[in-house]
N, C-alpha and C positions, 0 to 999 in steps of 0.2 A: 838353336838355329845355326845353320851352316850353309855355305855356298859351294857347289861343285861346278866349277866353270866348264870342265871337260864334258860333263854330262848335261850341261845347261839346266842345272837344277838348284832350287833353294830347298834345303832340308828343314821342314817344320814339323815338330812333334814326330820325328822319325820318318815322315813321308815326304816325297818329292813334289815340288811345284815347278812348273816350267819357268825358268828364269826370265826369258824374254817376254813371255806372256804376262807374267806378274808385273814386270816393269811397265809394260804397255797399259795394263789395267790401272796401275798407280798413276800413270801420266794422264789418264782420262778423267781423273778426279779434278774438281774445280780448285782454284786457288784458295777459296774460303775453307774447303774441306781439309786441305793440307795445313792451312793456318790453324784451324781448330784442333787438329791432331797434335801438332807440335806445341801449340800454346798451352795445352793441358798437361804437358810433360815437364819434367824438371830440366831436360836438356834441349836447348834451342839449336836450330841450324846455324852453323857458322856462315857469315855473310860471304866469305870467300867461295863457298860452295856454289852460291848463285852466280858469283862473278865468273867462275870456271864454266858453268853451263852457258851463260850468255856469250862468253868468249868462243866457245866451241861452235856456235852458229854464226857469230859475226866473222869468224875466220873465213868461212866459205863465202860470205857476202862480199868481203873485201877483195877476194881473188877475182871476182867478176865485175868490179867497178870499172867504169871508163871515164874519160876526161870530162864528160858532161854529167856524171852521176851526182857530184857534190860541188859546192863552191870551192874556190881556191883556198879560202880561209880554213874550211873544214878539212881539205886535203893536207894543209900545212899542219894542223893540229893532229891529224891522223898519223903523222910520222912518229908521234909519241904514244901510239896505241897501247904499248905494253904497260903504260902507267895509268890507263883509264880506270876510273872508279866505277862502282856499280851504277850510279846515276848516269854517267856518260855512256856506258855500254848499253843501257836501256834506250837512251836517245839515239845511239848509233843504229841499233836494230830498227828503230822507227824510220830514221833518215834514209836507210838503205832499202826501204820498202820491203821489210820482212813479210813473207807470204804466210799463208796458213800452214804450209808444209814446214817452213822454217820455225814457226811457233810450235808445231807438234814435235819437231826435232829437239827444240830447246827443252820442252817438258820431259821428253824421254831421257835426254842426257842428264837433266837435273835429278830425276827419279833414280836413274842408274847410279849416280854418285851417292844418293841417300842409301840405297841398298848395299852398295859396295862398302860403305862405311858404317854398316849396322852395328859393329862392335863399338866404334867410337861414339855413336849416337845412342848406344845401349838399347837398341830395338830388340824386343823379345818375340818369341813364337806367338804369343797371344795377340800382340799388336799387329804382327804380319797377317794373321787370320782375320783380325778386325778390318784391316785395310782391304784384304781380299774380298770380304763380304760386304763392304761398304757400297751402298747404292750411289752411283755417280749422279751429280747434278750438272746443269748446263755451264759450260765455260764461255764467258761472254767475250772477253777481249784480252789481248796481250797486256795492255796497260793495267787492267784490273788484276789479272793473275800475278804479274810480277810485283804489283803493289802488296798483295797478300804475302807472297814469299819474302819480300823485303821486311815486312812487319813482324814476321816470326823468326827473323835472323838476328844474330848478335855478332859483334866484332870478335876477332881473335887478338890476343896481345900484339901490339905493334902495327895494327891496321886501323884505318878509318875509311868508312864507306867501301870496304873491301879492297883497299889499296894500301901499300906500305906507307906508314906514317913518316918514315924517314925521307926527307926531301919533298914532303907533301906540298909545301908552298911553291917550290920551283915547278913541280909537276903540274899543279893547278894553273899556274901562270902560263905554261906552254900548251896545256891540253883543254882547259875549260873556258867556256864563254861566261860572261857576267851572269846570264840567266841560270846557267848550270850551278854556279857558286851559290846563288840565292836558293835554288832548289835543294842543294845538299844541306845548306843551313836549315831550311824548313823541315827536312826529313828528320833532323836531329833536334828539332824544337828550338833552333836558334834563328830568331827573326833578324835578318840583316837589312837595315835601312839603306836605300841607295843614296840618301843624304842624311847626315847626322844633325840632330837638334843640338842646341848649345849644351843641354844637360848631358846628352849621350857623349858629346865631344869631350866635355870636361871630365866625365867619368873615365874615359879611355886615357886621356892625358895624365890624370892623377895616378891611375894604375900603372901606366908605363913608367912614369917618373919614380914611383915607389919601387918598382922592380929594379931600377938603376940606382936606387938609394939617393935620389936627388930631390925628393919631395920633403918639404918642411913647411912650417906654419907661414913663413914669409912668402914662399913661392905659391902656396895654396891661396893665400889672400890676394896675391897679385893676379893670378889667372882667373880667380872668381869674378874679378871686377872688369875683365876684358870682354869685348864684344866678340861675336863669332868670327868676324874678319880678322880682328887682332889675334885671336887664338890660332887662326890659320897661319898667320905670319910667324907667330911664336913657335909653332911646330916646325916650320921650315927652318928657322934659325937654330932651333934646338935639336934638329935631327930626329924628330918624332915622326915615324912613318904613317901619318894619317892626315887626311884633309876632309872637310865636311861634305863636299861633293865628291863621292868616292869613285876612284878609278878601280880597275880590276885588281891592281896591287893592294889597294886599300880594302877592297872587299875580302880578299884572301886573308889579309892581316887581321881584319875584324873577326872573321870566322875562326881563325886559330886563337885569337885573343879569348874568345868565349869558350873554345874547345879546351883550353888550358884550365878553365874554371869548372868544367863539367866532369862528373864521375860517370864514365861510360861503362856499362855492364859488359862483361865478356862471356863468350861461350866457353863451356868446359872442354870443348873439342880442341885439342892442341895441334893435331895434324890431320891432313886429309889424303886419302889414297886415291890417285887418279892417273890416267894415261896422259902424259904430256904431249903425245902426238895428236891427241884429240882435243884436250882441254887447255893446252898451253897456247899462249898468244902467237899468232902467225908472225914470222920474221920476214919483213918485206921492205922495199924502198918505194918511194913515190916520185915519179918523174914529173915535176911541176912544170917543166918546159913545154909540155904538150897541151897545157890548158890555154885556150884562146884568150886574147886580151879583152875582146869585146864580144859579148853574147856567146851563144852555143855554136861551136864550129863542128867539123866532122868528128864524131866520137872516136877516140884513140885509146890504145892500151896505156894505162898510167901506173898500174901496180906490177911490180916485179918481185918474184920470190923463187926460191930454190924448188925445182921440180915443176915449174909452170908449163913446161912442154906437154906434160900429161893432160893439162886442161886447155891447151891451145885450140883444139878443134871446137870444143864447146864454146870457148870465148869468142872465136871468130864467127861462129854461127849467130851468137847473140849480138855481136857487133854489126853483122850484116843486116840483121833485123832492125837495128836502131837506125843505121845510115840509109837503108833501103827498105823502108816500111812497105808492106804489101797492102795495096788498096783493096778494101773489102767491099764487094758489091752488095749493097743492101737491097732486099726485096721490098717492093712497095707495100706499105701497111695501110689498111683501111682506117681512116681517122674519123671519128664521130665528133659532133659538137661538144660532147661531154669531155672528150680528150683534150679539146682546146681550151676548156675552162681553166682559169688560173686557180691554183690552190690558195686558200687564205694564208697570209703570212703567219708564221708561228708567233706565239706570245713571247715578248722579250723575257730573257732569263734574268731574274733579280740576283743581286749580290748574295742574298741569304740562300737562294737555291743553289748557287755555285758552291757555297761553302759546305752545303749538306753533302754533296757528292765529291768527296776527296778520298785519296788512298789512306790507308792506315799509316801512322807515323812510327818512327823508331821507338820501341819500348812500350807502345800503346797497347792496352788490352782490348779485346773485342767488346767487352762489356762497357768500358768507358767510351769506346768509339760509337757504339750503338746509342749510349746515353746522350752523347754530344749530338748525334744525328736527330734524336728525338727532341732534345731541347731546342735545336735550331729549327726543326720543323714547326714546333709550337710557336717559336718566336716569329716565324714566317706567317703562321695563321693569324697571330695577334696583329702583326703589321698589316695584313690584308683586311682584317676586321676594322682596324682603325681607319684605313683608307676608305672602306665602304661607308663607315659612319660619317666621315668628313664629307664624302660626296653627297650623302643623304641630307646632312645638315645644310650644306650649300644649296641643295635643291629646295629645301623648306624655306630658307632665307630668301631665295629668289621669288618663291610663291608669295610670301608675306609682303615683300617689297612691291610686287605687282598689284596685290590687293590694296595696299596703302595708297599707291598712286591712283588707282581707280576710284577709291573713296574720296580722295582729294579732288579729283576731276568732277565727281557728282556734286560734292559740296560747293565747288566753285560755280557750277552751272546754276544751282539753286539760289545762289546769292545774286544773280543777275536780274534786274527789274524787268517786268513784263514788257514795258515800252521799248526797252533796249532789244529784247528778243524779237519784237514785232517790227523793229526798225523805225520807230516813231521818235522824232526829235521833240522832246518835251520843252525845250527852251524856245521854240518857235511857235507862237499862238496866233491863230487866225479866227475871225468871227464865223459862226455857223448859223445860218438862217433857220435851221430846223430846231433850234433849242433856245431857251431863255427869252429875254425881252425882245430880241430880234424877231422871234416868231410872232409875238403879240403885235408888234408894229406891222408886220407883213399882213397879219390877219385883218387889221384895221383898214388896209388899203385895198382889199379885194372886193368884188361886186356882191358876193354873199354877205359880207359884213355890212355893206350899205343897206341892203333889204332888211337885215336883222335889226339894225338900229332904227329904221323907219317904223317897223312893227312895234318896237318897244316904245317909241314916242307916241304912237296912236293910242296904245293901251293906257299910257299915263294920262293922256288928255281925257279919255273916257272916264277913267277913275275920278279925275278932278270934277268932271261934269256931274257925275252921280252924287258926289258929296255936296256940291252947290245946290242941286235940286232938292236934296234931302233937307237942307238947312232952310231954305226960303219958301218952298211950296208945300210943305207937309202940314 
C-alpha cells in the first residue's frame, strides 16, 4: 500500500483508489464499525489522533464565537484551549452547537489522519479493501460516534486523556469544570466521590503520609480513632491537600492520586503525521471586557487571532443575523382537534435504564460492554417483575380485607335480636286485651256471653228434672 498525494491516489494491490473518495467512504462508516475494526487488531488508535481531529473542527467554531455564545466562566477557561483534553474538546464541540456539517468534517479529518498514518498503524492492502467494501450502517449522533472512537483509542507515553501529563494538575485547574473532572475519572474507571467517607479519607491520608515517610504505627492508631471532622482539621494542620467535601483542587488531587496507582496501557504508535495548520490548536486571545455584566447584551466580537480579517465579512454577516434577526412570516396552518390533543407524558426513565445506555469506557471490550448491557437489562426486567408482583400482592390483600370486613358486617347483623330490628322496646310491657286472661274477662262481660250462660243454666235444670222424675215416678 502507498499514497500518491499528487495523483490523489491510494495504491492498493498495484491499483489506484481515489484518495478523497476513499476517505469520504471511510468517514461514512459508523463509530461502532470503526471500533470493531480497530478492536480486532493488535494496534489501537492513539488518543491524540482523536484530539487532533476534534481540534480541527473546534478551531473554526471558536473563530465565529461572539460575546453571547458562552458564559464568562467558559470564555475564561477557553483561554487555555491548547491544553484541553479529549473530554473537554468533546464538550466544547457540543457547547458551540456543532452542526451536522461540523460533525461530518470531524469524521473526514479523523479518517484522513488514519489513512495518512497507515504505516504507523500497520494498515495493509487487505484491510483497506475490507474497509472499502464494508457496508455502512447508520450514524446516530456525535456523542455515540466519539464514544466509540474514544473506546478504541489508547494513550501515548506522556499523555493522559489525549493531553500532556506534564503540568496536568495545573491545566485541569484552569480548564476543567468539576463535572468534567468526574467524567474524565469515569472514562478511566476511576470513581471520584464528591464527598469522601471516613474510610476513603483515611485511605488517602495514609497513602499520602506513607509517600512522605511519615506513617508509623503510632500515627496510624491516632488517625484511626479520629472522627471525620477531626481528620479534616488534622489534614489542614499537616499540609495534606485533601478535605472530605472536595473542591476542584481536591477532585484533581484525588484523580491523580488514583492515576499514579493505575497501569495505563499505551498505543504502540509513537508519532503522528499531521498538518499543524489544520490540526494544530488555534492561537487566539479572548476579550473578556465585551461580555455584559448582566444578561445578554448586543453580540460583539470576542475572539481575536492572526488573519481574522479574512473571516471578517462572514463574521459580520453572522453577527448581524444575531443582533437583527429577520422576522419570519408564518403561513396559517389548518389545525384539527387531533393536533390540539396533548401527547401522553413519556414514562420516567429508571436509574437502571440510564445505566444501560452509556458509552464505552477506556480499555473496555465490546464483548464485556454487551455483556454488561445484557446483565443490566435482565436486572431491569427482574426489578419490573418484582414491582408487578408487589402490586398484585397489594391488590389481593386489599380484596381479602374488603371480604373480611363484609363478613364481619353480616355476622354483626345476624347477632342483633328481631325485636331490636323491628324497633320494639322489650323492657316496656303493656296489657293486650286480645290475648291471655284479659281476653277471657272481656268475653264474660259481652251480651253474647250472657245469652250463652243462660242457655247453659236452662239445660242444667232440665237435666236435673229428668233425673228426679226417673227416681220417684218410675
